[in-house]
mmCIF file of the N, C-alpha and C atoms, coordinates in Angstrom:
data_MODEL
# 
_entry.id   MODEL 
# 
loop_
_atom_site.group_PDB 
_atom_site.id 
_atom_site.type_symbol 
_atom_site.label_atom_id 
_atom_site.label_alt_id 
_atom_site.label_comp_id 
_atom_site.label_asym_id 
_atom_site.label_entity_id 
_atom_site.label_seq_id 
_atom_site.pdbx_PDB_ins_code 
_atom_site.Cartn_x 
_atom_site.Cartn_y 
_atom_site.Cartn_z 
_atom_site.occupancy 
_atom_site.B_iso_or_equiv 
_atom_site.pdbx_formal_charge 
_atom_site.auth_seq_id 
_atom_site.auth_comp_id 
_atom_site.auth_asym_id 
_atom_site.auth_atom_id 
_atom_site.pdbx_PDB_model_num 
ATOM 1   N N  . MET A 1 1  ? 94.236  50.244  81.354  1.00 0.00 ? 1  MET A N  1 
ATOM 2   C CA . MET A 1 1  ? 95.330  51.037  80.800  1.00 0.00 ? 1  MET A CA 1 
ATOM 3   C C  . MET A 1 1  ? 95.314  52.435  81.435  1.00 0.00 ? 1  MET A C  1 
ATOM 4   N N  . ILE A 1 2  ? 96.507  52.986  81.708  1.00 0.00 ? 2  ILE A N  1 
ATOM 5   C CA . ILE A 1 2  ? 96.642  54.293  82.354  1.00 0.00 ? 2  ILE A CA 1 
ATOM 6   C C  . ILE A 1 2  ? 96.658  55.375  81.277  1.00 0.00 ? 2  ILE A C  1 
ATOM 7   N N  . PRO A 1 3  ? 95.847  56.427  81.437  1.00 0.00 ? 3  PRO A N  1 
ATOM 8   C CA . PRO A 1 3  ? 95.852  57.512  80.440  1.00 0.00 ? 3  PRO A CA 1 
ATOM 9   C C  . PRO A 1 3  ? 97.221  58.193  80.387  1.00 0.00 ? 3  PRO A C  1 
ATOM 10  N N  . ASN A 1 4  ? 97.553  58.734  79.214  1.00 0.00 ? 4  ASN A N  1 
ATOM 11  C CA . ASN A 1 4  ? 98.861  59.366  79.008  1.00 0.00 ? 4  ASN A CA 1 
ATOM 12  C C  . ASN A 1 4  ? 99.100  60.551  79.940  1.00 0.00 ? 4  ASN A C  1 
ATOM 13  N N  . ASN A 1 5  ? 98.051  61.315  80.238  1.00 0.00 ? 5  ASN A N  1 
ATOM 14  C CA . ASN A 1 5  ? 98.265  62.504  81.075  1.00 0.00 ? 5  ASN A CA 1 
ATOM 15  C C  . ASN A 1 5  ? 98.668  62.136  82.506  1.00 0.00 ? 5  ASN A C  1 
ATOM 16  N N  . LEU A 1 6  ? 98.399  60.912  82.940  1.00 0.00 ? 6  LEU A N  1 
ATOM 17  C CA . LEU A 1 6  ? 98.814  60.493  84.280  1.00 0.00 ? 6  LEU A CA 1 
ATOM 18  C C  . LEU A 1 6  ? 100.235 59.938  84.284  1.00 0.00 ? 6  LEU A C  1 
ATOM 19  N N  . LEU A 1 7  ? 100.769 59.652  83.117  1.00 0.00 ? 7  LEU A N  1 
ATOM 20  C CA . LEU A 1 7  ? 102.115 59.097  83.031  1.00 0.00 ? 7  LEU A CA 1 
ATOM 21  C C  . LEU A 1 7  ? 103.186 60.186  83.018  1.00 0.00 ? 7  LEU A C  1 
ATOM 22  N N  . ARG A 1 8  ? 102.794 61.443  82.771  1.00 0.00 ? 8  ARG A N  1 
ATOM 23  C CA . ARG A 1 8  ? 103.774 62.530  82.724  1.00 0.00 ? 8  ARG A CA 1 
ATOM 24  C C  . ARG A 1 8  ? 104.286 62.858  84.128  1.00 0.00 ? 8  ARG A C  1 
ATOM 25  N N  . PRO A 1 9  ? 105.529 63.296  84.236  1.00 0.00 ? 9  PRO A N  1 
ATOM 26  C CA . PRO A 1 9  ? 106.034 63.691  85.557  1.00 0.00 ? 9  PRO A CA 1 
ATOM 27  C C  . PRO A 1 9  ? 105.261 64.901  86.089  1.00 0.00 ? 9  PRO A C  1 
ATOM 28  N N  . ALA A 1 10 ? 105.297 65.066  87.397  1.00 0.00 ? 10 ALA A N  1 
ATOM 29  C CA . ALA A 1 10 ? 104.510 66.122  88.046  1.00 0.00 ? 10 ALA A CA 1 
ATOM 30  C C  . ALA A 1 10 ? 104.947 67.513  87.605  1.00 0.00 ? 10 ALA A C  1 
ATOM 31  N N  . ASN A 1 11 ? 106.214 67.691  87.266  1.00 0.00 ? 11 ASN A N  1 
ATOM 32  C CA . ASN A 1 11 ? 106.699 69.026  86.919  1.00 0.00 ? 11 ASN A CA 1 
ATOM 33  C C  . ASN A 1 11 ? 106.539 69.352  85.442  1.00 0.00 ? 11 ASN A C  1 
ATOM 34  N N  . SER A 1 12 ? 105.872 68.523  84.697  1.00 0.00 ? 12 SER A N  1 
ATOM 35  C CA . SER A 1 12 ? 105.751 68.759  83.255  1.00 0.00 ? 12 SER A CA 1 
ATOM 36  C C  . SER A 1 12 ? 104.950 70.026  82.960  1.00 0.00 ? 12 SER A C  1 
ATOM 37  N N  . SER A 1 13 ? 104.067 70.432  83.873  1.00 0.00 ? 13 SER A N  1 
ATOM 38  C CA . SER A 1 13 ? 103.289 71.649  83.631  1.00 0.00 ? 13 SER A CA 1 
ATOM 39  C C  . SER A 1 13 ? 104.201 72.875  83.605  1.00 0.00 ? 13 SER A C  1 
ATOM 40  N N  . LYS A 1 14 ? 105.321 72.838  84.348  1.00 0.00 ? 14 LYS A N  1 
ATOM 41  C CA . LYS A 1 14 ? 106.255 73.958  84.363  1.00 0.00 ? 14 LYS A CA 1 
ATOM 42  C C  . LYS A 1 14 ? 106.935 74.115  83.009  1.00 0.00 ? 14 LYS A C  1 
ATOM 43  N N  . GLU A 1 15 ? 107.068 73.029  82.285  1.00 0.00 ? 15 GLU A N  1 
ATOM 44  C CA . GLU A 1 15 ? 107.738 73.094  80.989  1.00 0.00 ? 15 GLU A CA 1 
ATOM 45  C C  . GLU A 1 15 ? 106.923 73.906  79.989  1.00 0.00 ? 15 GLU A C  1 
ATOM 46  N N  . ASN A 1 16 ? 105.625 74.011  80.201  1.00 0.00 ? 16 ASN A N  1 
ATOM 47  C CA . ASN A 1 16 ? 104.763 74.746  79.284  1.00 0.00 ? 16 ASN A CA 1 
ATOM 48  C C  . ASN A 1 16 ? 104.750 76.244  79.569  1.00 0.00 ? 16 ASN A C  1 
ATOM 49  N N  . VAL A 1 17 ? 105.308 76.657  80.696  1.00 0.00 ? 17 VAL A N  1 
ATOM 50  C CA . VAL A 1 17 ? 105.321 78.073  81.063  1.00 0.00 ? 17 VAL A CA 1 
ATOM 51  C C  . VAL A 1 17 ? 106.438 78.756  80.272  1.00 0.00 ? 17 VAL A C  1 
ATOM 52  N N  . PRO A 1 18 ? 106.109 79.827  79.548  1.00 0.00 ? 18 PRO A N  1 
ATOM 53  C CA . PRO A 1 18 ? 107.154 80.515  78.769  1.00 0.00 ? 18 PRO A CA 1 
ATOM 54  C C  . PRO A 1 18 ? 108.141 81.208  79.701  1.00 0.00 ? 18 PRO A C  1 
ATOM 55  N N  . PRO A 1 19 ? 109.365 81.410  79.256  1.00 0.00 ? 19 PRO A N  1 
ATOM 56  C CA . PRO A 1 19 ? 110.338 82.117  80.098  1.00 0.00 ? 19 PRO A CA 1 
ATOM 57  C C  . PRO A 1 19 ? 109.887 83.560  80.310  1.00 0.00 ? 19 PRO A C  1 
ATOM 58  N N  . PRO A 1 20 ? 110.333 84.190  81.396  1.00 0.00 ? 20 PRO A N  1 
ATOM 59  C CA . PRO A 1 20 ? 109.910 85.571  81.652  1.00 0.00 ? 20 PRO A CA 1 
ATOM 60  C C  . PRO A 1 20 ? 110.380 86.502  80.540  1.00 0.00 ? 20 PRO A C  1 
ATOM 61  N N  . GLY A 1 21 ? 109.521 87.445  80.208  1.00 0.00 ? 21 GLY A N  1 
ATOM 62  C CA . GLY A 1 21 ? 109.853 88.420  79.170  1.00 0.00 ? 21 GLY A CA 1 
ATOM 63  C C  . GLY A 1 21 ? 110.729 89.527  79.714  1.00 0.00 ? 21 GLY A C  1 
ATOM 64  N N  . PRO A 1 22 ? 111.183 90.429  78.845  1.00 0.00 ? 22 PRO A N  1 
ATOM 65  C CA . PRO A 1 22 ? 112.073 91.526  79.278  1.00 0.00 ? 22 PRO A CA 1 
ATOM 66  C C  . PRO A 1 22 ? 111.449 92.404  80.356  1.00 0.00 ? 22 PRO A C  1 
ATOM 67  N N  . GLN A 1 23 ? 110.143 92.654  80.235  1.00 0.00 ? 23 GLN A N  1 
ATOM 68  C CA . GLN A 1 23 ? 109.493 93.519  81.225  1.00 0.00 ? 23 GLN A CA 1 
ATOM 69  C C  . GLN A 1 23 ? 109.464 92.834  82.597  1.00 0.00 ? 23 GLN A C  1 
ATOM 70  N N  . GLN A 1 24 ? 109.183 91.537  82.611  1.00 0.00 ? 24 GLN A N  1 
ATOM 71  C CA . GLN A 1 24 ? 109.171 90.812  83.884  1.00 0.00 ? 24 GLN A CA 1 
ATOM 72  C C  . GLN A 1 24 ? 110.562 90.792  84.509  1.00 0.00 ? 24 GLN A C  1 
ATOM 73  N N  . LEU A 1 25 ? 111.579 90.604  83.674  1.00 0.00 ? 25 LEU A N  1 
ATOM 74  C CA . LEU A 1 25 ? 112.950 90.600  84.193  1.00 0.00 ? 25 LEU A CA 1 
ATOM 75  C C  . LEU A 1 25 ? 113.312 91.961  84.780  1.00 0.00 ? 25 LEU A C  1 
ATOM 76  N N  . MET A 1 26 ? 112.907 93.035  84.100  1.00 0.00 ? 26 MET A N  1 
ATOM 77  C CA . MET A 1 26 ? 113.190 94.384  84.607  1.00 0.00 ? 26 MET A CA 1 
ATOM 78  C C  . MET A 1 26 ? 112.466 94.620  85.926  1.00 0.00 ? 26 MET A C  1 
ATOM 79  N N  . GLN A 1 27 ? 111.229 94.144  86.029  1.00 0.00 ? 27 GLN A N  1 
ATOM 80  C CA . GLN A 1 27 ? 110.474 94.310  87.273  1.00 0.00 ? 27 GLN A CA 1 
ATOM 81  C C  . GLN A 1 27 ? 111.147 93.541  88.408  1.00 0.00 ? 27 GLN A C  1 
ATOM 82  N N  . GLN A 1 28 ? 111.625 92.330  88.103  1.00 0.00 ? 28 GLN A N  1 
ATOM 83  C CA . GLN A 1 28 ? 112.300 91.537  89.131  1.00 0.00 ? 28 GLN A CA 1 
ATOM 84  C C  . GLN A 1 28 ? 113.583 92.228  89.585  1.00 0.00 ? 28 GLN A C  1 
ATOM 85  N N  . GLN A 1 29 ? 114.353 92.760  88.621  1.00 0.00 ? 29 GLN A N  1 
ATOM 86  C CA . GLN A 1 29 ? 115.590 93.461  88.971  1.00 0.00 ? 29 GLN A CA 1 
ATOM 87  C C  . GLN A 1 29 ? 115.288 94.711  89.792  1.00 0.00 ? 29 GLN A C  1 
ATOM 88  N N  . SER A 1 30 ? 114.259 95.449  89.386  1.00 0.00 ? 30 SER A N  1 
ATOM 89  C CA . SER A 1 30 ? 113.884 96.662  90.119  1.00 0.00 ? 30 SER A CA 1 
ATOM 90  C C  . SER A 1 30 ? 113.472 96.318  91.541  1.00 0.00 ? 30 SER A C  1 
ATOM 91  N N  . GLN A 1 31 ? 112.683 95.269  91.694  1.00 0.00 ? 31 GLN A N  1 
ATOM 92  C CA . GLN A 1 31 ? 112.233 94.876  93.032  1.00 0.00 ? 31 GLN A CA 1 
ATOM 93  C C  . GLN A 1 31 ? 113.418 94.439  93.885  1.00 0.00 ? 31 GLN A C  1 
ATOM 94  N N  . THR A 1 32 ? 114.359 93.738  93.272  1.00 0.00 ? 32 THR A N  1 
ATOM 95  C CA . THR A 1 32 ? 115.558 93.317  94.002  1.00 0.00 ? 32 THR A CA 1 
ATOM 96  C C  . THR A 1 32 ? 116.354 94.534  94.459  1.00 0.00 ? 32 THR A C  1 
ATOM 97  N N  . GLN A 1 33 ? 116.495 95.531  93.578  1.00 0.00 ? 33 GLN A N  1 
ATOM 98  C CA . GLN A 1 33 ? 117.216 96.751  93.948  1.00 0.00 ? 33 GLN A CA 1 
ATOM 99  C C  . GLN A 1 33 ? 116.500 97.484  95.076  1.00 0.00 ? 33 GLN A C  1 
ATOM 100 N N  . ILE A 1 34 ? 115.179 97.547  94.990  1.00 0.00 ? 34 ILE A N  1 
ATOM 101 C CA . ILE A 1 34 ? 114.392 98.204  96.042  1.00 0.00 ? 34 ILE A CA 1 
ATOM 102 C C  . ILE A 1 34 ? 114.589 97.474  97.366  1.00 0.00 ? 34 ILE A C  1 
ATOM 103 N N  . ASP A 1 35 ? 114.509 96.153  97.328  1.00 0.00 ? 35 ASP A N  1 
ATOM 104 C CA . ASP A 1 35 ? 114.688 95.358  98.549  1.00 0.00 ? 35 ASP A CA 1 
ATOM 105 C C  . ASP A 1 35 ? 116.075 95.591  99.151  1.00 0.00 ? 35 ASP A C  1 
ATOM 106 N N  . ASN A 1 36 ? 117.094 95.619  98.289  1.00 0.00 ? 36 ASN A N  1 
ATOM 107 C CA . ASN A 1 36 ? 118.461 95.833  98.772  1.00 0.00 ? 36 ASN A CA 1 
ATOM 108 C C  . ASN A 1 36 ? 118.615 97.213  99.402  1.00 0.00 ? 36 ASN A C  1 
ATOM 109 N N  . LEU A 1 37 ? 118.042 98.233  98.760  1.00 0.00 ? 37 LEU A N  1 
ATOM 110 C CA . LEU A 1 37 ? 118.129 99.592  99.311  1.00 0.00 ? 37 LEU A CA 1 
ATOM 111 C C  . LEU A 1 37 ? 117.402 99.692  100.646 1.00 0.00 ? 37 LEU A C  1 
ATOM 112 N N  . GLN A 1 38 ? 116.234 99.062  100.728 1.00 0.00 ? 38 GLN A N  1 
ATOM 113 C CA . GLN A 1 38 ? 115.490 99.090  101.986 1.00 0.00 ? 38 GLN A CA 1 
ATOM 114 C C  . GLN A 1 38 ? 116.296 98.428  103.097 1.00 0.00 ? 38 GLN A C  1 
ATOM 115 N N  . GLN A 1 39 ? 116.962 97.333  102.759 1.00 0.00 ? 39 GLN A N  1 
ATOM 116 C CA . GLN A 1 39 ? 117.766 96.633  103.759 1.00 0.00 ? 39 GLN A CA 1 
ATOM 117 C C  . GLN A 1 39 ? 118.953 97.495  104.195 1.00 0.00 ? 39 GLN A C  1 
ATOM 118 N N  . GLN A 1 40 ? 119.616 98.141  103.227 1.00 0.00 ? 40 GLN A N  1 
ATOM 119 C CA . GLN A 1 40 ? 120.740 99.025  103.557 1.00 0.00 ? 40 GLN A CA 1 
ATOM 120 C C  . GLN A 1 40 ? 120.280 100.184 104.439 1.00 0.00 ? 40 GLN A C  1 
ATOM 121 N N  . HIS A 1 41 ? 119.150 100.773 104.090 1.00 0.00 ? 41 HIS A N  1 
ATOM 122 C CA . HIS A 1 41 ? 118.637 101.901 104.870 1.00 0.00 ? 41 HIS A CA 1 
ATOM 123 C C  . HIS A 1 41 ? 118.257 101.457 106.274 1.00 0.00 ? 41 HIS A C  1 
ATOM 124 N N  . GLN A 1 42 ? 117.695 100.284 106.396 1.00 0.00 ? 42 GLN A N  1 
ATOM 125 C CA . GLN A 1 42 ? 117.325 99.795  107.723 1.00 0.00 ? 42 GLN A CA 1 
ATOM 126 C C  . GLN A 1 42 ? 118.573 99.602  108.582 1.00 0.00 ? 42 GLN A C  1 
ATOM 127 N N  . HIS A 1 43 ? 119.646 99.094  107.978 1.00 0.00 ? 43 HIS A N  1 
ATOM 128 C CA . HIS A 1 43 ? 120.904 98.938  108.713 1.00 0.00 ? 43 HIS A CA 1 
ATOM 129 C C  . HIS A 1 43 ? 121.439 100.301 109.143 1.00 0.00 ? 43 HIS A C  1 
ATOM 130 N N  . GLN A 1 44 ? 121.363 101.280 108.239 1.00 0.00 ? 44 GLN A N  1 
ATOM 131 C CA . GLN A 1 44 ? 121.842 102.624 108.573 1.00 0.00 ? 44 GLN A CA 1 
ATOM 132 C C  . GLN A 1 44 ? 121.015 103.226 109.703 1.00 0.00 ? 44 GLN A C  1 
ATOM 133 N N  . ILE A 1 45 ? 119.710 103.053 109.630 1.00 0.00 ? 45 ILE A N  1 
ATOM 134 C CA . ILE A 1 45 ? 118.819 103.570 110.680 1.00 0.00 ? 45 ILE A CA 1 
ATOM 135 C C  . ILE A 1 45 ? 119.154 102.915 112.013 1.00 0.00 ? 45 ILE A C  1 
ATOM 136 N N  . ASN A 1 46 ? 119.347 101.597 111.989 1.00 0.00 ? 46 ASN A N  1 
ATOM 137 C CA . ASN A 1 46 ? 119.683 100.886 113.228 1.00 0.00 ? 46 ASN A CA 1 
ATOM 138 C C  . ASN A 1 46 ? 121.000 101.393 113.810 1.00 0.00 ? 46 ASN A C  1 
ATOM 139 N N  . ASN A 1 47 ? 121.995 101.617 112.942 1.00 0.00 ? 47 ASN A N  1 
ATOM 140 C CA . ASN A 1 47 ? 123.291 102.119 113.410 1.00 0.00 ? 47 ASN A CA 1 
ATOM 141 C C  . ASN A 1 47 ? 123.153 103.507 114.024 1.00 0.00 ? 47 ASN A C  1 
ATOM 142 N N  . ILE A 1 48 ? 122.381 104.366 113.375 1.00 0.00 ? 48 ILE A N  1 
ATOM 143 C CA . ILE A 1 48 ? 122.173 105.723 113.893 1.00 0.00 ? 48 ILE A CA 1 
ATOM 144 C C  . ILE A 1 48 ? 121.457 105.666 115.241 1.00 0.00 ? 48 ILE A C  1 
ATOM 145 N N  . GLN A 1 49 ? 120.449 104.813 115.342 1.00 0.00 ? 49 GLN A N  1 
ATOM 146 C CA . GLN A 1 49 ? 119.727 104.689 116.609 1.00 0.00 ? 49 GLN A CA 1 
ATOM 147 C C  . GLN A 1 49 ? 120.658 104.209 117.721 1.00 0.00 ? 49 GLN A C  1 
ATOM 148 N N  . GLN A 1 50 ? 121.531 103.263 117.392 1.00 0.00 ? 50 GLN A N  1 
ATOM 149 C CA . GLN A 1 50 ? 122.476 102.770 118.400 1.00 0.00 ? 50 GLN A CA 1 
ATOM 150 C C  . GLN A 1 50 ? 123.442 103.874 118.828 1.00 0.00 ? 50 GLN A C  1 
ATOM 151 N N  . GLN A 1 51 ? 123.933 104.643 117.848 1.00 0.00 ? 51 GLN A N  1 
ATOM 152 C CA . GLN A 1 51 ? 124.849 105.739 118.170 1.00 0.00 ? 51 GLN A CA 1 
ATOM 153 C C  . GLN A 1 51 ? 124.164 106.777 119.051 1.00 0.00 ? 51 GLN A C  1 
ATOM 154 N N  . HIS A 1 52 ? 122.933 107.107 118.707 1.00 0.00 ? 52 HIS A N  1 
ATOM 155 C CA . HIS A 1 52 ? 122.196 108.096 119.499 1.00 0.00 ? 52 HIS A CA 1 
ATOM 156 C C  . HIS A 1 52 ? 121.943 107.582 120.907 1.00 0.00 ? 52 HIS A C  1 
ATOM 157 N N  . GLN A 1 53 ? 121.621 106.311 121.030 1.00 0.00 ? 53 GLN A N  1 
ATOM 158 C CA . GLN A 1 53 ? 121.368 105.755 122.357 1.00 0.00 ? 53 GLN A CA 1 
ATOM 159 C C  . GLN A 1 53 ? 122.638 105.798 123.200 1.00 0.00 ? 53 GLN A C  1 
ATOM 160 N N  . LYS A 1 54 ? 123.782 105.521 122.575 1.00 0.00 ? 54 LYS A N  1 
ATOM 161 C CA . LYS A 1 54 ? 125.054 105.598 123.306 1.00 0.00 ? 54 LYS A CA 1 
ATOM 162 C C  . LYS A 1 54 ? 125.322 107.028 123.754 1.00 0.00 ? 54 LYS A C  1 
ATOM 163 N N  . GLN A 1 55 ? 125.033 107.994 122.860 1.00 0.00 ? 55 GLN A N  1 
ATOM 164 C CA . GLN A 1 55 ? 125.242 109.398 123.220 1.00 0.00 ? 55 GLN A CA 1 
ATOM 165 C C  . GLN A 1 55 ? 124.314 109.801 124.361 1.00 0.00 ? 55 GLN A C  1 
ATOM 166 N N  . ILE A 1 56 ? 123.071 109.364 124.282 1.00 0.00 ? 56 ILE A N  1 
ATOM 167 C CA . ILE A 1 56 ? 122.101 109.681 125.342 1.00 0.00 ? 56 ILE A CA 1 
ATOM 168 C C  . ILE A 1 56 ? 122.562 109.082 126.663 1.00 0.00 ? 56 ILE A C  1 
ATOM 169 N N  . ASN A 1 57 ? 123.002 107.825 126.612 1.00 0.00 ? 57 ASN A N  1 
ATOM 170 C CA . ASN A 1 57 ? 123.477 107.174 127.838 1.00 0.00 ? 57 ASN A CA 1 
ATOM 171 C C  . ASN A 1 57 ? 124.681 107.909 128.414 1.00 0.00 ? 57 ASN A C  1 
ATOM 172 N N  . SER A 1 58 ? 125.579 108.343 127.538 1.00 0.00 ? 58 SER A N  1 
ATOM 173 C CA . SER A 1 58 ? 126.768 109.070 127.982 1.00 0.00 ? 58 SER A CA 1 
ATOM 174 C C  . SER A 1 58 ? 126.372 110.401 128.620 1.00 0.00 ? 58 SER A C  1 
ATOM 175 N N  . ILE A 1 59 ? 125.438 111.098 127.998 1.00 0.00 ? 59 ILE A N  1 
ATOM 176 C CA . ILE A 1 59 ? 124.967 112.383 128.542 1.00 0.00 ? 59 ILE A CA 1 
ATOM 177 C C  . ILE A 1 59 ? 124.284 112.164 129.886 1.00 0.00 ? 59 ILE A C  1 
ATOM 178 N N  . GLN A 1 60 ? 123.489 111.109 129.983 1.00 0.00 ? 60 GLN A N  1 
ATOM 179 C CA . GLN A 1 60 ? 122.804 110.831 131.246 1.00 0.00 ? 60 GLN A CA 1 
ATOM 180 C C  . GLN A 1 60 ? 123.814 110.535 132.349 1.00 0.00 ? 60 GLN A C  1 
ATOM 181 N N  . CYS A 1 61 ? 124.865 109.789 132.012 1.00 0.00 ? 61 CYS A N  1 
ATOM 182 C CA . CYS A 1 61 ? 125.903 109.495 133.006 1.00 0.00 ? 61 CYS A CA 1 
ATOM 183 C C  . CYS A 1 61 ? 126.605 110.773 133.434 1.00 0.00 ? 61 CYS A C  1 
ATOM 184 N N  . THR A 1 62 ? 126.958 111.610 132.467 1.00 0.00 ? 62 THR A N  1 
ATOM 185 C CA . THR A 1 62 ? 127.642 112.872 132.762 1.00 0.00 ? 62 THR A CA 1 
ATOM 186 C C  . THR A 1 62 ? 126.747 113.780 133.597 1.00 0.00 ? 62 THR A C  1 
ATOM 187 N N  . THR A 1 63 ? 125.482 113.865 133.218 1.00 0.00 ? 63 THR A N  1 
ATOM 188 C CA . THR A 1 63 ? 124.531 114.698 133.958 1.00 0.00 ? 63 THR A CA 1 
ATOM 189 C C  . THR A 1 63 ? 124.363 114.174 135.375 1.00 0.00 ? 63 THR A C  1 
ATOM 190 N N  . GLY A 1 64 ? 124.264 112.869 135.497 1.00 0.00 ? 64 GLY A N  1 
ATOM 191 C CA . GLY A 1 64 ? 124.126 112.271 136.828 1.00 0.00 ? 64 GLY A CA 1 
ATOM 192 C C  . GLY A 1 64 ? 125.333 112.556 137.695 1.00 0.00 ? 64 GLY A C  1 
ATOM 193 N N  . THR A 1 65 ? 126.517 112.467 137.128 1.00 0.00 ? 65 THR A N  1 
ATOM 194 C CA . THR A 1 65 ? 127.749 112.747 137.880 1.00 0.00 ? 65 THR A CA 1 
ATOM 195 C C  . THR A 1 65 ? 127.796 114.211 138.295 1.00 0.00 ? 65 THR A C  1 
ATOM 196 N N  . ALA A 1 66 ? 127.462 115.099 137.363 1.00 0.00 ? 66 ALA A N  1 
ATOM 197 C CA . ALA A 1 66 ? 127.476 116.534 137.670 1.00 0.00 ? 66 ALA A CA 1 
ATOM 198 C C  . ALA A 1 66 ? 126.453 116.854 138.747 1.00 0.00 ? 66 ALA A C  1 
ATOM 199 N N  . THR A 1 67 ? 125.279 116.272 138.648 1.00 0.00 ? 67 THR A N  1 
ATOM 200 C CA . THR A 1 67 ? 124.225 116.530 139.635 1.00 0.00 ? 67 THR A CA 1 
ATOM 201 C C  . THR A 1 67 ? 124.654 116.052 141.014 1.00 0.00 ? 67 THR A C  1 
ATOM 202 N N  . SER A 1 68 ? 125.226 114.857 141.083 1.00 0.00 ? 68 SER A N  1 
ATOM 203 C CA . SER A 1 68 ? 125.635 114.345 142.391 1.00 0.00 ? 68 SER A CA 1 
ATOM 204 C C  . SER A 1 68 ? 126.782 115.177 142.958 1.00 0.00 ? 68 SER A C  1 
ATOM 205 N N  . THR A 1 69 ? 127.647 115.692 142.098 1.00 0.00 ? 69 THR A N  1 
ATOM 206 C CA . THR A 1 69 ? 128.739 116.554 142.557 1.00 0.00 ? 69 THR A CA 1 
ATOM 207 C C  . THR A 1 69 ? 128.182 117.838 143.151 1.00 0.00 ? 69 THR A C  1 
ATOM 208 N N  . ILE A 1 70 ? 127.178 118.416 142.495 1.00 0.00 ? 70 ILE A N  1 
ATOM 209 C CA . ILE A 1 70 ? 126.556 119.652 142.998 1.00 0.00 ? 70 ILE A CA 1 
ATOM 210 C C  . ILE A 1 70 ? 125.902 119.396 144.350 1.00 0.00 ? 70 ILE A C  1 
ATOM 211 N N  . TYR A 1 71 ? 125.136 118.312 144.457 1.00 0.00 ? 71 TYR A N  1 
ATOM 212 C CA . TYR A 1 71 ? 124.468 118.009 145.725 1.00 0.00 ? 71 TYR A CA 1 
ATOM 213 C C  . TYR A 1 71 ? 125.480 117.739 146.832 1.00 0.00 ? 71 TYR A C  1 
ATOM 214 N N  . ASN A 1 72 ? 126.546 117.034 146.489 1.00 0.00 ? 72 ASN A N  1 
ATOM 215 C CA . ASN A 1 72 ? 127.554 116.716 147.503 1.00 0.00 ? 72 ASN A CA 1 
ATOM 216 C C  . ASN A 1 72 ? 128.292 117.968 147.967 1.00 0.00 ? 72 ASN A C  1 
ATOM 217 N N  . SER A 1 73 ? 128.503 118.908 147.060 1.00 0.00 ? 73 SER A N  1 
ATOM 218 C CA . SER A 1 73 ? 129.229 120.122 147.448 1.00 0.00 ? 73 SER A CA 1 
ATOM 219 C C  . SER A 1 73 ? 128.357 121.036 148.308 1.00 0.00 ? 73 SER A C  1 
ATOM 220 N N  . LYS A 1 74 ? 127.026 120.935 148.174 1.00 0.00 ? 74 LYS A N  1 
ATOM 221 C CA . LYS A 1 74 ? 126.121 121.775 148.967 1.00 0.00 ? 74 LYS A CA 1 
ATOM 222 C C  . LYS A 1 74 ? 125.952 121.244 150.383 1.00 0.00 ? 74 LYS A C  1 
ATOM 223 N N  . SER A 1 75 ? 126.146 119.952 150.566 1.00 0.00 ? 75 SER A N  1 
ATOM 224 C CA . SER A 1 75 ? 125.870 119.385 151.894 1.00 0.00 ? 75 SER A CA 1 
ATOM 225 C C  . SER A 1 75 ? 127.030 119.514 152.844 1.00 0.00 ? 75 SER A C  1 
# 
């Protein structure tokens, strides 16, 4: 004969776990908000870095053009 504890479904242990309390729910919500803010800030940082890189590239192109113009006018 098979013992009763082996006849229960595998997920039956989850049924004995009490639902999360108010403090756990607040912690989960807070962590979710923190994660969302970190993700938003990372996107903002990435956008700023891209904008700065474009500005740097533009300045380098302008500087290069000006420098070559100066050298060409001297020769």
